[in-house]
N, C-alpha and C positions, 0 to 999 in steps of 0.2 A: 415358124417351128413345127406348128400343127400341119402343113401340107408336107414340109419334111419327114414327120412321121408318117403319115399316111402316104406317101411313095414309098417310104422303108418296109411298112406292112405290107403295101400290094406287092414287093419285089419278093419278101419273105415267100409269101402266100406263093406268088408264081414259082418260087425255086422249089417250095415243099412239094406244091402239087406234082412239077416235072420230076423231081426226083422221087414221088408215090409211084408215077407210071414205071419210070426205070425198076424200081425195086418190084412192081407187081410184074412186069416182063420177068425179070430173072427169078420169079417166084419166091419173092421173100415177102409174102403175106403179113406177115405180123409188123413188119416193117412198114409197109405199105400202111398198116392202118394207122402207126403211130405219126407218119408222115401226115395223114388226113388229119388228123386231131389235131396237130400244129397249124395247118392251113386251115380249119375250121373257127381256131381260136383266134385268128386277126379279125377287127373289127370291119375293112373293108373289103367285105366278101359280097360279089352279087348273089344276085338270086342264081344265073346260071352257072355261076361257078360252082355254089352252093349245091346243086341238082348235080353237077357232074361229081363233085365230091361223094356225095352219097351214093353216087351209080359205082364209083370205083371202089368205095367201101364194101356195099354188097356183092360185088362180084370179087372181093378178096373174100370177104366171110363164107361165100359159096365154095371156093377153092380151099378153102381151110375144112369145109365139110359142115359147118355152120350154118345148114341152110335153112332154118326155121328164120334166125337173124337176119340173112339175107332176102329172103321172102317178104318180111316185113318192112324192109326200105326198099323192094321194089313194090310193094302196095303202097306206102307213102308215095314214092316218086309220081308212080303211076295216078294217085289221087291229087298230090298238091302240085306237082310239075307237069300236068296231063300236056299243054301246051309245046312244050321243051324237048328237045331231041332224047332225053335222057329220061322224060315221061313215056316216051313213046319205044324205045329200049327195054325201059322196065316191064312196059306192060307185053312184051315180044318174052321177054324174059319168064314172065308168070305163065303165057300161054304155052311155052314149052313144057314148062315142069308137071 
């Protein structure tokens, strides 16, 4: 039963992340943030998936004009996930601003 719950949580997370990207592309940034929150609330989230969600969240906040929140999230990624692609992308965003 535990394995099944883990698989369900993982599937829900994957679906939420996929839908979050779709909503982001449609410029529905508030909905993107809601879906990211759902995905973050699953227990079975990998470090890389967490970094990806934070990056998408920062990008959504930036599009909403909330650049201070976005910068804070990019700084977190640059520091805590420096070895991941999202840490690198965050540094790129910070250097561009």
